[in-house]
N, C-alpha and C positions, 0 to 999 in steps of 0.2 A: 531940406528938403533936396540935396544931393547923397546922404545920409542913408535914407531910407532904403533903394536898392539891398542896399547893404541889412543892414535893419530887420528887416522881412529875409534876409536868407539866414540870418546867424538867430532866430528865435524857434523855440520848439512849440511856444504855447502863446495865443494870445487871450489876453485876462483885461477887460475893459468893462468891470459890472458899473450899474448906475442904477440910481435913481429917475435922471430924467432923458435918456438918450433919447432920441427921436426915433427914425428908425433905421440908423445905424449902418450905415455907410460902409465901415469900417468894420463892419464883423465881415460883412457883403468881400471888402479886400481881401482882411487877414485867408477866409473859406477859397478865395482866387488863388491864395498863395498856398494854398496847403497847410494850416495852420488850426490846429483843433480852436477854438470857442469856451472863454467862458467868460460867460454875462450875466445881470441879471433879470429875474420873474421881477421886479419893479417897475421895468419899460418896455418899449417896443422889440427886443430883444429875443422874447420868445416866437416873433413874428420869423425869424429870417435863422436863428439858434436854435436846430430842434433837440432836446435834451437827449442826450447819452447820443446822439446818432454824428453831429457834427462837432458837437462838445459838451459843455454844461451849461446851467443857467441856473448861477445858485441865491439863496432866500439871503439877501443881504443882513436881514434880521435874525441870523443866525450865522453872528459871526466868524464860526467854525470851520464852516463849506467854504468859502473862498481858499485861505490855506491849505484845503483837505484835498480840491479840486489841481491846485496849481503841484501839488508836489507830489498827488497822483499819476499826472500827465509827466510830469518831470522823470518820476521813477521808471514808468512805463513807456519805454518811445513805442515802443511794438504796438499800444491802444492809443498811442500820440497820435503817430502816424497813421492808422486807423481812422483815428473821427476825423484828422485832414484828409485825406483821400475821398474820403463819405463829404465833408467838407466841398470839397474841389467842383465833386459830381451833381450835388447842390448847386453850387455858382453856376455850372455849364445847364443843367437844366430851368434854373430860374430867374436867375439875374446879368446874366448876359444882355447885352444887343438884341439879338436874334431872337431869346426866349423872349424879351417883352416884346419885341414887334410882333410874335407869332404869339402873343396873347389880348396885342391892345389893337391889330388891325382887324381883325375878327365884327371887335367890338364899335372901333370907329366906323370902320363901311358899315356896319348894319345902323348906327346911329346917321350917318350920312341916305342912308339908303331910303328911311321913314322922315327925314326931313325934304329930301328934296320932288 
């Protein structure tokens, strides 16, 4: 746990393709840190990681896709940085406490107004 800040600081890309990841909070953490995300099309990752905008979602049934995407981003640091910036913006707009609150409170108030 102590080493994680340094690990995040030294990373260029966050890759965690899976067939069974749930919501994938770690993808959001990578976005918060400004890293492009490489995830999978086989789980909930596409709900978080926007293909070609914040990173890539690979098809694990096509094993060449994962190394191709990793190598591409490691070679093209400008593209990796651009995806990372867009991921950070997506984090700010959708996944911060304030963003959740802004979406949740109207729903909660509407529910409570209808029940009281």
